[in-house]
N, C-alpha and C positions, 0 to 999 in steps of 0.2 A: 794247349794244342795236342792233338792225338799223336801218340808214338806207336809204331807198329813193331811186330816181332817177326823175324824170319827164321825158318826151321827147315831142315832137310826132311822130305817125306820118305824116310828109309823104307826100302822094300817095295815101293810103288814104281811101276813102269809108266804109269799114266795117271791123269786126274781120275779116270774111271776106276782105277784100282783104289784110290782114296775113297771115292764115293761108295764103292762096294764094301770096303772095310767098315766104313762108318755105318752103312746100312745094316750090316751083319751085327754090329754092336749097339745099335740104337736103343735096345731095351735096357742097357746099363745106365743110360743118362736120362735126365729130365726131358720131357717132350719138347721138341723144337731145338734141342741143343746137341752138341757133340763135345767131346773132351779130349784133350791131349795132356798127359801127365809128364812132368819134367822134374828133374832134381832141384833146379835153382829157381828161387822166387825172384821175380823182377824187382830190383831196387827202385825203379821208376814206375811203380804200379799205378799211381794216380794218373800219370800221363797215358799209360797203356789203356786204362779203363775209361779214358776220355774220348772214346771213339776209335781206338786202335784195332788192328786186325792182325791175324796170324797169316803171313804169306808163306805158302808152301813151295819149296824147291823140289821139282820132280825131274829126275834125269838131267841135272845140270842147268835148269832154268826155272825161274819163278813162273808158275803157270796159273795159280789161283790163290784165293785168300778166303778167310772166314773171319767175320767180325767177332772180337773178343767181348764177351758179356760180363764175365766175372773171373776172379782168381780165388780158388778154394783149396783148402788143405786136404790132402789125401794121405793116408798112412798105408804103406805097403805091408805085406805079411812079415817083413823084417822089422816093422815098428818105426821105420824112418819116415819122417814127414816130407812130403813132396808137394809141388804146386800143380794143381789142375787148371789148365787154361780152358775155361768153359766158353764155348763158342756157339754162335748161331749155326744151326744145321745147314743153312744155305751156303753152298760153295760157289763163289763168284769167280769166273774165269778172268784172267788178266792177260795183258800183252806179255809175250815171252820176254824174260829178262835173264840173261845168263848169269850164273853164280858158280863159283868154285866151291868144292866141298869144304865143310867146316864141321866142328863138333858142337853139340849143344844147340843153343839158339843165340841170336844176336838181335839187337835193336835195329830197326830200319826206319829212318826218318821219312816223313811223308814225301818230301821232295825227291827222295831216292826210290820211291815205290812205283812200280809200273801201274799204268792206267788200267782200269777195268775195260774188258771188251764189251762192246754193245751186245745186248741180249741176243740178237740175231746171229752174232759171230761166235757165240759161246762154244759151239761144237767144231769150229774150224780147227784144222790140224795146226799144231805148234810148229814154228820154224825149227829146223834142226839146230841144236845148240851151237855148232860152229858158225853157222850163218847168223844166228842171233847175236853171237859174240862179235863177229865182224861188223855187223850193223851198229851195235852199241859203241864200238870203238871209234866209229866215224860220226857218231851222234845221231844216227837214224833209228834208234831203238823204238 
């Protein structure tokens, strides 16, 4: 069964900021992909590669995801090996799901992952984080 990863989208104010950054860096990656390099390699890599996605937390809420295609080693200028999460370039909008800040990345079980928004709702404004949090607390997320 697929296992997802959740990560803060540091520096982004919106999903559009993520899209813009990936568009500006597209020439660094294989066609149709985007990458995020992280220090830690997932110990549960087989589960992540079995259909998992990287869920992005933007301004306190999960708002989108990208399907993880591969995990590849990248060495920085310091010679330290890191893990590149190689993802599908398509960014899929999700229902807003509030999340508190955390460092690094975490696993996200499929049953805890927000649903994808229908294609026609992809550009809808996200709920304010406080409202999304209140709805989640009463089970209406």
